[in-house]
MOPAC internal coordinates of N, CA, C and O (Angstrom, degrees):
PM7 1SCF
backbone

  N    0.0000 0     0.00 0     0.00 0    0    0    0
  C    1.4420 1     0.00 0     0.00 0    1    0    0
  C    1.5358 1   108.32 1     0.00 0    2    1    0
  O    1.2310 1   119.97 1   -46.30 1    3    2    1
  N    1.3346 1   117.66 1   133.70 1    3    2    1
  C    1.4658 1   120.22 1  -178.72 1    5    3    2
  C    1.5349 1   111.36 1   -68.04 1    6    5    3
  O    1.2310 1   121.66 1   -29.82 1    7    6    5
  N    1.3120 1   114.44 1   150.18 1    7    6    5
  C    1.4693 1   120.21 1  -179.64 1    9    7    6
  C    1.5225 1   112.20 1   -61.07 1   10    9    7
  O    1.2310 1   119.97 1   147.14 1   11   10    9
  N    1.3266 1   117.67 1   -32.86 1   11   10    9
  C    1.4629 1   120.92 1   179.65 1   13   11   10
  C    1.5149 1   111.21 1   -57.95 1   14   13   11
  O    1.2310 1   120.07 1   139.43 1   15   14   13
  N    1.2985 1   117.46 1   -40.57 1   15   14   13
  C    1.4585 1   122.04 1  -177.65 1   17   15   14
  C    1.5327 1   110.28 1   -67.11 1   18   17   15
  O    1.2310 1   120.29 1   144.61 1   19   18   17
  N    1.3074 1   117.06 1   -35.39 1   19   18   17
  C    1.4631 1   121.08 1  -179.09 1   21   19   18
  C    1.5295 1   111.33 1   -74.23 1   22   21   19
  O    1.2310 1   119.54 1   137.29 1   23   22   21
  N    1.3173 1   118.48 1   -42.71 1   23   22   21
  C    1.4532 1   121.75 1  -174.46 1   25   23   22
  C    1.5295 1   114.02 1   -88.68 1   26   25   23
  O    1.2310 1   119.03 1   166.83 1   27   26   25
  N    1.3004 1   119.45 1   -13.17 1   27   26   25
  C    1.4733 1   121.28 1  -179.51 1   29   27   26
  C    1.5278 1   112.13 1   -61.69 1   30   29   27
  O    1.2310 1   118.35 1   132.26 1   31   30   29
  N    1.3408 1   120.76 1   -47.74 1   31   30   29
  C    1.4706 1   118.90 1   178.18 1   33   31   30
  C    1.5342 1   113.04 1   -63.67 1   34   33   31
  O    1.2310 1   120.21 1   143.50 1   35   34   33
  N    1.3286 1   117.20 1   -36.50 1   35   34   33
  C    1.4643 1   120.39 1   178.55 1   37   35   34
  C    1.5183 1   109.95 1   -65.97 1   38   37   35
  O    1.2310 1   120.36 1   136.53 1   39   38   37
  N    1.3182 1   116.91 1   -43.47 1   39   38   37
  C    1.4601 1   121.41 1   178.10 1   41   39   38
  C    1.5249 1   110.85 1   -62.86 1   42   41   39
  O    1.2310 1   120.22 1   140.36 1   43   42   41
  N    1.3237 1   117.19 1   -39.64 1   43   42   41
  C    1.4665 1   120.86 1   178.64 1   45   43   42
  C    1.5290 1   110.90 1   -64.07 1   46   45   43
  O    1.2310 1   119.67 1   138.72 1   47   46   45
  N    1.3171 1   118.23 1   -41.28 1   47   46   45
  C    1.4664 1   121.17 1   178.31 1   49   47   46
  C    1.5246 1   112.05 1   -65.82 1   50   49   47
  O    1.2310 1   120.47 1   139.65 1   51   50   49
  N    1.3158 1   116.70 1   -40.35 1   51   50   49
  C    1.4648 1   120.69 1   177.97 1   53   51   50
  C    1.5289 1   110.12 1   -64.44 1   54   53   51
  O    1.2310 1   120.07 1   137.89 1   55   54   53
  N    1.3206 1   117.47 1   -42.11 1   55   54   53
  C    1.4620 1   121.29 1   178.45 1   57   55   54
  C    1.5250 1   110.99 1   -64.59 1   58   57   55
  O    1.2310 1   120.24 1   138.69 1   59   58   57
  N    1.3228 1   117.15 1   -41.31 1   59   58   57
  C    1.4592 1   121.15 1   178.45 1   61   59   58
  C    1.5264 1   111.15 1   -63.49 1   62   61   59
  O    1.2310 1   120.34 1   134.04 1   63   62   61
  N    1.3202 1   116.95 1   -45.96 1   63   62   61
  C    1.4675 1   120.87 1   178.83 1   65   63   62
  C    1.5297 1   110.87 1   -61.74 1   66   65   63
  O    1.2310 1   120.11 1   139.17 1   67   66   65
  N    1.3160 1   117.39 1   -40.83 1   67   66   65
  C    1.4596 1   121.00 1   177.55 1   69   67   66
  C    1.5188 1   112.25 1   -64.56 1   70   69   67
  O    1.2310 1   120.51 1   138.60 1   71   70   69
  N    1.3220 1   116.62 1   -41.40 1   71   70   69
  C    1.4609 1   120.75 1   178.57 1   73   71   70
  C    1.5163 1   112.23 1   -63.52 1   74   73   71
  O    1.2310 1   120.59 1   136.83 1   75   74   73
  N    1.3317 1   116.47 1   -43.17 1   75   74   73
  C    1.4677 1   120.13 1   178.39 1   77   75   74
  C    1.5270 1   110.19 1   -65.34 1   78   77   75
  O    1.2310 1   120.04 1   139.07 1   79   78   77
  N    1.3218 1   117.53 1   -40.93 1   79   78   77
  C    1.4619 1   120.94 1   177.60 1   81   79   78
  C    1.5191 1   112.50 1   -61.24 1   82   81   79
  O    1.2310 1   120.30 1   137.98 1   83   82   81
  N    1.3280 1   117.03 1   -42.02 1   83   82   81
  C    1.4703 1   120.20 1   177.68 1   85   83   82
  C    1.5226 1   111.57 1   -66.09 1   86   85   83
  O    1.2310 1   120.33 1   140.37 1   87   86   85
  N    1.3277 1   116.98 1   -39.63 1   87   86   85
  C    1.4596 1   120.80 1   179.58 1   89   87   86
  C    1.5250 1   110.85 1   -62.98 1   90   89   87
  O    1.2310 1   119.90 1   130.24 1   91   90   89
  N    1.3214 1   117.79 1   -49.76 1   91   90   89
  C    1.4581 1   121.18 1  -179.52 1   93   91   90
  C    1.5232 1   111.99 1   -67.11 1   94   93   91
  O    1.2310 1   119.94 1   140.10 1   95   94   93
  N    1.3096 1   117.72 1   -39.90 1   95   94   93
  C    1.4585 1   120.91 1   177.35 1   97   95   94
  C    1.5119 1   112.11 1   -64.33 1   98   97   95
  O    1.2310 1   120.53 1   139.04 1   99   98   97
  N    1.3217 1   116.58 1   -40.96 1   99   98   97
  C    1.4616 1   120.50 1   177.88 1  101   99   98
  C    1.5080 1   112.07 1   -64.00 1  102  101   99
  O    1.2310 1   120.48 1   141.56 1  103  102  101
  N    1.3161 1   116.68 1   -38.44 1  103  102  101
  C    1.4680 1   120.39 1   177.48 1  105  103  102
  C    1.5137 1   111.15 1   -63.17 1  106  105  103
  O    1.2310 1   120.39 1   134.92 1  107  106  105
  N    1.3142 1   116.85 1   -45.08 1  107  106  105
  C    1.4627 1   120.81 1  -178.38 1  109  107  106
  C    1.5245 1   110.91 1   -65.33 1  110  109  107
  O    1.2310 1   120.03 1   141.57 1  111  110  109
  N    1.3032 1   117.55 1   -38.43 1  111  110  109
  C    1.4587 1   121.21 1  -177.24 1  113  111  110
  C    1.5309 1   111.63 1   -75.40 1  114  113  111
  O    1.2310 1   120.07 1   143.97 1  115  114  113
  N    1.3145 1   117.47 1   -36.03 1  115  114  113
  C    1.4589 1   120.97 1  -174.10 1  117  115  114
  C    1.5217 1   114.28 1   -85.28 1  118  117  115
  O    1.2310 1   119.38 1   167.96 1  119  118  117
  N    1.3176 1   118.78 1   -12.04 1  119  118  117
  C    1.4568 1   121.30 1   178.65 1  121  119  118
  C    1.5213 1   109.07 1   -82.07 1  122  121  119
  O    1.2310 1   121.03 1   -56.95 1  123  122  121
  N    1.3373 1   115.64 1   123.05 1  123  122  121
  C    1.4645 1   119.57 1  -178.64 1  125  123  122
  C    1.5227 1   110.42 1  -102.22 1  126  125  123
  O    1.2310 1   121.01 1   -19.23 1  127  126  125
  N    1.3091 1   115.68 1   160.77 1  127  126  125
  C    1.4583 1   120.89 1   177.77 1  129  127  126
  C    1.5182 1   111.06 1   -61.58 1  130  129  127
  O    1.2310 1   120.59 1   140.98 1  131  130  129
  N    1.3158 1   116.48 1   -39.02 1  131  130  129
  C    1.4616 1   120.77 1  -179.50 1  133  131  130
  C    1.5228 1   111.12 1   -61.32 1  134  133  131
  O    1.2310 1   120.20 1   136.06 1  135  134  133
  N    1.3188 1   117.21 1   -43.94 1  135  134  133
  C    1.4683 1   120.76 1   178.80 1  137  135  134
  C    1.5221 1   111.26 1   -61.16 1  138  137  135
  O    1.2310 1   120.76 1   137.02 1  139  138  137
  N    1.3140 1   116.15 1   -42.98 1  139  138  137
  C    1.4635 1   120.40 1  -179.06 1  141  139  138
  C    1.5263 1   110.30 1   -65.48 1  142  141  139
  O    1.2310 1   120.23 1   134.71 1  143  142  141
  N    1.3266 1   117.17 1   -45.29 1  143  142  141
  C    1.4646 1   120.86 1  -179.46 1  145  143  142
  C    1.5274 1   109.97 1   -63.02 1  146  145  143
  O    1.2310 1   119.84 1   136.59 1  147  146  145
  N    1.3218 1   117.91 1   -43.41 1  147  146  145
  C    1.4650 1   121.17 1   178.95 1  149  147  146
  C    1.5263 1   111.67 1   -62.49 1  150  149  147
  O    1.2310 1   120.45 1   138.39 1  151  150  149
  N    1.3364 1   116.75 1   -41.61 1  151  150  149
  C    1.4569 1   121.00 1  -179.79 1  153  151  150
  C    1.5320 1   111.06 1   -65.69 1  154  153  151
  O    1.2310 1   120.39 1   138.08 1  155  154  153
  N    1.3302 1   116.86 1   -41.92 1  155  154  153
  C    1.4702 1   120.05 1   179.28 1  157  155  154
  C    1.5277 1   110.79 1   -71.64 1  158  157  155
  O    1.2310 1   119.82 1   146.25 1  159  158  157
  N    1.3274 1   117.95 1   -33.75 1  159  158  157
  C    1.4670 1   120.86 1   176.50 1  161  159  158
  C    1.5259 1   110.47 1   -64.93 1  162  161  159
  O    1.2310 1   120.40 1   139.61 1  163  162  161
  N    1.3289 1   116.84 1   -40.39 1  163  162  161
  C    1.4682 1   120.10 1   177.17 1  165  163  162
  C    1.5261 1   110.51 1   -63.72 1  166  165  163
  O    1.2310 1   120.54 1   140.12 1  167  166  165
  N    1.3154 1   116.57 1   -39.88 1  167  166  165
  C    1.4684 1   120.28 1   177.42 1  169  167  166
  C    1.5270 1   110.47 1   -64.51 1  170  169  167
  O    1.2310 1   120.48 1   138.54 1  171  170  169
  N    1.3190 1   116.69 1   -41.46 1  171  170  169
  C    1.4642 1   121.65 1   177.57 1  173  171  170
  C    1.5195 1   110.96 1   -60.00 1  174  173  171
  O    1.2310 1   120.09 1   135.72 1  175  174  173
  N    1.3253 1   117.44 1   -44.28 1  175  174  173
  C    1.4586 1   120.61 1   179.66 1  177  175  174
  C    1.5243 1   111.61 1   -60.65 1  178  177  175
  O    1.2310 1   120.42 1   142.44 1  179  178  177
  N    1.3393 1   116.80 1   -37.56 1  179  178  177
  C    1.4687 1   120.81 1   177.53 1  181  179  178
  C    1.5262 1   111.34 1   -68.59 1  182  181  179
  O    1.2310 1   120.51 1   137.47 1  183  182  181
  N    1.3224 1   116.63 1   -42.53 1  183  182  181
  C    1.4633 1   120.75 1  -174.48 1  185  183  182
  C    1.5264 1   112.84 1   -78.00 1  186  185  183
  O    1.2310 1   119.65 1   140.24 1  187  186  185
  N    1.3168 1   118.28 1   -39.76 1  187  186  185
  C    1.4581 1   121.50 1  -174.30 1  189  187  186
  C    1.5209 1   112.46 1   -80.55 1  190  189  187
  O    1.2310 1   120.19 1   151.76 1  191  190  189
  N    1.3208 1   117.24 1   -28.24 1  191  190  189
  C    1.4651 1   120.41 1   177.31 1  193  191  190
  C    1.5130 1   113.03 1    77.23 1  194  193  191
  O    1.2310 1   121.29 1    35.13 1  195  194  193
  N    1.3403 1   115.14 1  -144.87 1  195  194  193
  C    1.4680 1   121.55 1  -174.74 1  197  195  194
  C    1.5213 1   110.46 1   -62.59 1  198  197  195
  O    1.2310 1   121.18 1   -37.65 1  199  198  197
  N    1.3062 1   115.35 1   142.35 1  199  198  197
  C    1.4544 1   120.88 1   178.78 1  201  199  198
  C    1.5229 1   114.02 1    90.58 1  202  201  199
  O    1.2310 1   120.28 1   168.95 1  203  202  201
  N    1.3210 1   117.07 1   -11.05 1  203  202  201
  C    1.4652 1   120.75 1   179.08 1  205  203  202
  C    1.5272 1   109.94 1   -84.01 1  206  205  203
  O    1.2310 1   120.89 1   -35.61 1  207  206  205
  N    1.3213 1   115.90 1   144.39 1  207  206  205
  C    1.4636 1   120.86 1   179.04 1  209  207  206
  C    1.5288 1   109.18 1  -137.55 1  210  209  207
  O    1.2310 1   120.88 1   -29.89 1  211  210  209
  N    1.3321 1   115.92 1   150.11 1  211  210  209
  C    1.4696 1   120.62 1   177.59 1  213  211  210
  C    1.5213 1   111.69 1   -58.25 1  214  213  211
  O    1.2310 1   120.86 1   147.95 1  215  214  213
  N    1.3035 1   115.95 1   -32.05 1  215  214  213
  C    1.4658 1   119.97 1  -177.72 1  217  215  214
  C    1.5266 1   112.67 1   -70.24 1  218  217  215
  O    1.2310 1   120.04 1   173.07 1  219  218  217
  N    1.3413 1   117.54 1    -6.93 1  219  218  217
  C    1.4677 1   121.46 1   175.75 1  221  219  218
  C    1.5282 1   111.27 1   -73.81 1  222  221  219
  O    1.2310 1   120.08 1   165.36 1  223  222  221
  N    1.3237 1   117.46 1   -14.64 1  223  222  221
  C    1.4661 1   121.71 1  -171.50 1  225  223  222
  C    1.5268 1   112.48 1   -96.92 1  226  225  223
  O    1.2310 1   121.80 1   -39.35 1  227  226  225
  N    1.3227 1   114.16 1   140.65 1  227  226  225
  C    1.4605 1   122.06 1   174.26 1  229  227  226
  C    1.5207 1   107.29 1  -148.53 1  230  229  227
  O    1.2310 1   120.69 1   -28.03 1  231  230  229
  N    1.3201 1   116.29 1   151.97 1  231  230  229
  C    1.4687 1   120.15 1  -178.28 1  233  231  230
  C    1.5127 1   110.22 1  -118.08 1  234  233  231
  O    1.2310 1   121.97 1   -26.13 1  235  234  233
  N    1.3288 1   113.84 1   153.87 1  235  234  233
  C    1.4631 1   121.24 1   174.78 1  237  235  234
  C    1.5231 1   107.81 1  -142.30 1  238  237  235
  O    1.2310 1   119.82 1   -22.59 1  239  238  237
  N    1.3080 1   117.94 1   157.41 1  239  238  237
  C    1.4706 1   119.54 1   176.75 1  241  239  238
  C    1.5298 1   109.86 1   -64.90 1  242  241  239
  O    1.2310 1   120.95 1   -35.19 1  243  242  241
  N    1.3062 1   115.79 1   144.81 1  243  242  241
  C    1.4558 1   120.89 1   178.56 1  245  243  242
  C    1.5224 1   109.99 1   -79.30 1  246  245  243
  O    1.2310 1   120.62 1   -29.89 1  247  246  245
  N    1.3095 1   116.42 1   150.11 1  247  246  245
  C    1.4551 1   121.94 1   179.45 1  249  247  246
  C    1.5285 1   110.69 1   -81.81 1  250  249  247
  O    1.2310 1   120.34 1   145.86 1  251  250  249
  N    1.3264 1   116.96 1   -34.14 1  251  250  249
  C    1.4662 1   122.15 1  -177.94 1  253  251  250
  C    1.5257 1   110.97 1   -71.84 1  254  253  251
  O    1.2310 1   120.64 1   -33.13 1  255  254  253
  N    1.3367 1   116.38 1   146.87 1  255  254  253
  C    1.4668 1   121.13 1   178.25 1  257  255  254
  C    1.5179 1   111.95 1   -69.39 1  258  257  255
  O    1.2310 1   120.01 1   154.58 1  259  258  257
  N    1.3320 1   117.58 1   -25.42 1  259  258  257
  C    1.4639 1   121.45 1  -178.03 1  261  259  258
  C    1.5190 1   113.01 1   -81.78 1  262  261  259
  O    1.2310 1   120.11 1   168.88 1  263  262  261
  N    1.3164 1   117.40 1   -11.12 1  263  262  261
  C    1.4627 1   121.29 1  -176.14 1  265  263  262
  C    1.5195 1   110.62 1  -114.76 1  266  265  263
  O    1.2310 1   121.87 1   -19.06 1  267  266  265
  N    1.3300 1   114.02 1   160.94 1  267  266  265
  C    1.4623 1   120.19 1  -178.59 1  269  267  266
  C    1.5283 1   110.29 1  -110.76 1  270  269  267
  O    1.2310 1   120.67 1   126.49 1  271  270  269
  N    1.3406 1   116.33 1   -53.51 1  271  270  269
  C    1.4612 1   121.29 1  -175.78 1  273  271  270
  C    1.5249 1   110.73 1  -132.67 1  274  273  271
  O    1.2310 1   121.56 1   -25.30 1  275  274  273
  N    1.3205 1   114.62 1   154.70 1  275  274  273
  C    1.4584 1   121.62 1   167.63 1  277  275  274
  C    1.5200 1   105.67 1  -121.15 1  278  277  275
  O    1.2310 1   120.58 1   -62.07 1  279  278  277
  N    1.3310 1   116.49 1   117.93 1  279  278  277
  C    1.4587 1   121.78 1   179.10 1  281  279  278
  C    1.5214 1   106.85 1  -101.05 1  282  281  279
  O    1.2310 1   120.63 1   -65.42 1  283  282  281
  N    1.3344 1   116.39 1   114.58 1  283  282  281
  C    1.4568 1   122.06 1  -179.19 1  285  283  282
  C    1.5208 1   108.64 1  -103.12 1  286  285  283
  O    1.2310 1   121.40 1   -55.38 1  287  286  285
  N    1.3334 1   114.93 1   124.62 1  287  286  285
  C    1.4641 1   121.83 1   179.51 1  289  287  286
  C    1.5244 1   107.36 1  -130.04 1  290  289  287
  O    1.2310 1   120.21 1   -76.67 1  291  290  289
  N    1.3296 1   117.20 1   103.33 1  291  290  289
  C    1.4585 1   119.50 1  -177.79 1  293  291  290
  C    1.5208 1   109.69 1    60.00 1  294  293  291
  O    1.2310 1   120.51 1    55.19 1  295  294  293
  N    1.3391 1   116.63 1  -124.81 1  295  294  293
  C    1.4671 1   121.83 1   178.88 1  297  295  294
  C    1.5160 1   112.41 1   -89.07 1  298  297  295
  O    1.2310 1   119.63 1  -178.07 1  299  298  297
  N    1.3139 1   118.30 1     1.93 1  299  298  297
  C    1.4652 1   122.63 1  -178.77 1  301  299  298
  C    1.5268 1   109.72 1   -98.70 1  302  301  299
  O    1.2310 1   120.75 1   -34.45 1  303  302  301
  N    1.3240 1   116.18 1   145.55 1  303  302  301
  C    1.4602 1   122.21 1   173.15 1  305  303  302
  C    1.5200 1   108.40 1  -132.69 1  306  305  303
  O    1.2310 1   121.05 1   -47.38 1  307  306  305
  N    1.3277 1   115.60 1   132.62 1  307  306  305
  C    1.4628 1   122.08 1   179.94 1  309  307  306
  C    1.5287 1   108.07 1  -117.82 1  310  309  307
  O    1.2310 1   120.64 1   -57.53 1  311  310  309
  N    1.3285 1   116.38 1   122.47 1  311  310  309
  C    1.4556 1   122.77 1  -179.16 1  313  311  310
  C    1.5273 1   108.56 1  -100.68 1  314  313  311
  O    1.2310 1   120.56 1   -57.82 1  315  314  313
  N    1.3295 1   116.53 1   122.18 1  315  314  313
  C    1.4652 1   122.69 1  -170.74 1  317  315  314
  C    1.5277 1   109.74 1  -118.84 1  318  317  315
  O    1.2310 1   120.82 1   -41.47 1  319  318  317
  N    1.3538 1   116.04 1   138.53 1  319  318  317
  C    1.4612 1   120.13 1   178.93 1  321  319  318
  C    1.5283 1   110.67 1   -89.19 1  322  321  319
  O    1.2310 1   120.33 1     2.39 1  323  322  321
  N    1.3198 1   116.98 1  -177.61 1  323  322  321
  C    1.4681 1   122.85 1  -174.89 1  325  323  322
  C    1.5249 1   113.08 1   -65.52 1  326  325  323
  O    1.2310 1   119.89 1   160.90 1  327  326  325
  N    1.3211 1   117.82 1   -19.10 1  327  326  325
  C    1.4640 1   121.31 1   178.83 1  329  327  326
  C    1.5205 1   112.28 1   -93.03 1  330  329  327
  O    1.2310 1   120.07 1  -177.02 1  331  330  329
  N    1.3220 1   117.46 1     2.98 1  331  330  329
  C    1.4542 1   121.26 1   179.50 1  333  331  330
  C    1.5213 1   113.65 1    84.02 1  334  333  331
  O    1.2310 1   120.28 1  -166.62 1  335  334  333
  N    1.3274 1   117.07 1    13.38 1  335  334  333
  C    1.4637 1   121.03 1  -179.22 1  337  335  334
  C    1.5238 1   110.34 1   -92.11 1  338  337  335
  O    1.2310 1   121.07 1   -37.03 1  339  338  337
  N    1.3096 1   115.55 1   142.97 1  339  338  337
  C    1.4488 1   121.60 1   175.68 1  341  339  338
  C    1.5256 1   108.57 1   -72.48 1  342  341  339
  O    1.2310 1   120.34 1   -57.68 1  343  342  341
  N    1.3194 1   116.95 1   122.32 1  343  342  341
  C    1.4605 1   121.99 1  -178.93 1  345  343  342
  C    1.5200 1   110.58 1   -99.28 1  346  345  343
  O    1.2310 1   120.52 1   139.34 1  347  346  345
  N    1.3333 1   116.61 1   -40.66 1  347  346  345
  C    1.4576 1   120.75 1  -177.36 1  349  347  346
  C    1.5190 1   108.85 1  -152.09 1  350  349  347
  O    1.2310 1   121.32 1   -26.84 1  351  350  349
  N    1.3368 1   115.07 1   153.16 1  351  350  349
  C    1.4597 1   120.42 1   179.72 1  353  351  350
  C    1.5124 1   108.41 1  -136.14 1  354  353  351
  O    1.2310 1   120.45 1   -48.56 1  355  354  353
  N    1.3299 1   116.75 1   131.44 1  355  354  353
  C    1.4600 1   122.23 1   170.69 1  357  355  354
  C    1.5105 1   107.08 1  -104.86 1  358  357  355
  O    1.2310 1   120.61 1   -53.42 1  359  358  357
  N    1.3309 1   116.43 1   126.58 1  359  358  357
  C    1.4484 1   120.68 1  -179.86 1  361  359  358
  C    1.5281 1   108.38 1  -135.44 1  362  361  359
  O    1.2310 1   120.49 1   -25.02 1  363  362  361
  N    1.3359 1   116.67 1   154.98 1  363  362  361
  C    1.4623 1   118.49 1   177.86 1  365  363  362
  C    1.5318 1   110.54 1   -64.33 1  366  365  363
  O    1.2310 1   121.09 1   -31.68 1  367  366  365
  N    1.3178 1   115.53 1   148.32 1  367  366  365
  C    1.4685 1   120.61 1   178.10 1  369  367  366
  C    1.5189 1   108.89 1   -69.85 1  370  369  367
  O    1.2310 1   121.49 1   -40.48 1  371  370  369
  N    1.3301 1   114.76 1   139.52 1  371  370  369
  C    1.4578 1   120.98 1   178.57 1  373  371  370
  C    1.5204 1   107.63 1   -92.11 1  374  373  371
  O    1.2310 1   120.83 1   -53.72 1  375  374  373
  N    1.3249 1   116.02 1   126.28 1  375  374  373
  C    1.4661 1   120.07 1   178.69 1  377  375  374
  C    1.5168 1   110.15 1   -71.62 1  378  377  375
  O    1.2310 1   120.62 1   -45.49 1  379  378  377
  N    1.3377 1   116.41 1   134.51 1  379  378  377
  C    1.4674 1   118.40 1  -179.71 1  381  379  378
  C    1.4929 1   112.60 1  -107.93 1  382  381  379
  O    1.2310 1   120.10 1   180.00 1  383  382  381

């Protein structure tokens, strides 16, 4: 069996792993705090409804190693990871 046939699948896996690593690394590097705060503020405006304002939102560094920022908007808190994804949300209980 030729060497090309043996090493082609290994080379393909290495290339795939490298591509995924570059994609995830690029996402983490290109996501800014401002973008995350703006995105969470927009979500807050949708969820809180009337009386909510963008100026209600402020961010602080997260204490947990798995998180990057905590965006606090009024009674809402949005916990964001290093990729800018929402991991958890604390919101006031809705009376039924």
